[in-house]
N, C-alpha and C positions, 0 to 999 in steps of 0.2 A: 810438035810436042808442046805441052802446056807449061812445063816447069823448067826453070834453069836454076841451079844452085851454085853458089860460090862461097869459099871460105877464105877470109883474109883478115889477118891481125886479130884472130880470136872471134870474129863476127861471122856468123853464117847468114847469108842473104839468100832468100828464096824469091825469085821473080816468077810470076805465073800470070796466065791469061785465062779469064773466064769467058766461055762462049755465051753465057747468059747470066742474069742476076741469080745469085745462088748463095746458100750458106756455105761457109768455108771453115775447115778445120785443118790445121797443120800439126802433124805429129812427128816426133823424132824417136827412132828406135835404135838400139844397139844392133850390131851385126847378128846378135843372138835372138833378136826379137823382143827384147825388154823395152817397154815404153819409158823414155827418160824425160820427155818434155812434150807439152801439148799446148797449142794456142788456138782456142776456139774464137775465131775472128768474127763469126756471125755473118749476117747478110751483107753481101757486097754486090755492087753493080758489075755488069759485063765490062770486059776490057782488061787492061794490064794493071797488076798490083804488085806490091813488094812487101815482104815481111822479114824482119831481122831478129836473130837470137844471139845472145852472147854465149859462146861455147868455149871461152878461153879456159875454163876450169875443167873441161872434159878431157879425159885421157885420149891419146891418139888412137886411131883405129878407123874402122869403117862404120858409118852410121847410115841409116835409111831415113830419108825425108819423105813423108807421105802427105799428100794433099787429098782431102776427102771433101766432096761437095755432094749436093743432092743428086747430081746426074753422072758423076764419074769419080774415080779415084786413080791416083797415079803416084808411083813411088820412084825415087831416085837415090842411088847410093852416093855418099860423099865421104871422101877420105880426109880425115883430120890429121895433119902432121904438124910438128912443131918446128 
């Protein structure tokens, strides 16, 4: 898998690995599919990267973290609890 997500002390951290140099966009959706945050990172080299988002103000529940690149997209659910 390309993505690992973790939530700790209000911070959502997304670790991901790119198989090749590519454009990267990270999107966060509610469980109902509404887009609530988007981080267009842009062109990144192949290898491991990490991105963090402050989600301490978000209500608890299930969110979908989606990484979109030129060559693949992958989504992961994350449960935010307090």
